[in-house]
C-alpha positions, -999 to 999 in steps of 0.1 A, spaced: 135 -56 805 121 -90 810 134 -121 795 116 -141 770 104 -175 782 120 -204 766 97 -228 751 101 -265 755 108 -286 726 76 -307 716 83 -341 725 86 -371 700 57 -393 704 56 -430 689 30 -435 666 15 -466 649 4 -460 615 -21 -484 597 -40 -483 565 -77 -487 568 -89 -505 534 -103 -535 549 -106 -555 584 -84 -559 599 -65 -526 594 -27 -531 574 0 -523 596 24 -497 577 52 -485 602 58 -468 634 68 -430 632 81 -406 659 62 -374 656 47 -344 678 11 -353 665 -9 -379 647 -12 -358 614 26 -354 610 32 -392 615 7 -401 590 25 -376 567 59 -390 572 49 -426 566 28 -417 535 59 -400 521 84 -428 532 63 -457 518 50 -438 486 15 -441 494 -6 -427 467 -28 -394 475 -60 -413 471 -52 -438 501 -37 -412 524 -70 -403 536 -74 -437 549 -43 -438 570 -47 -437 608 -19 -432 636 -26 -444 671 -5 -434 699 19 -464 709 29 -462 746 60 -480 753 
């Protein structure tokens, strides 16, 4: 019987999350997440950003 392959745990990447309401964008916070969508969601929940502004959040990968 063949053994099941073990999958690697997804790497946590540091994301810089900003709010795009005007120029320049307003920096909100850094977040560690596997993808940009998850980072935006975490920051929105932590900082209690309203649902109307959540579509204006942008996460940019922050390379250390």
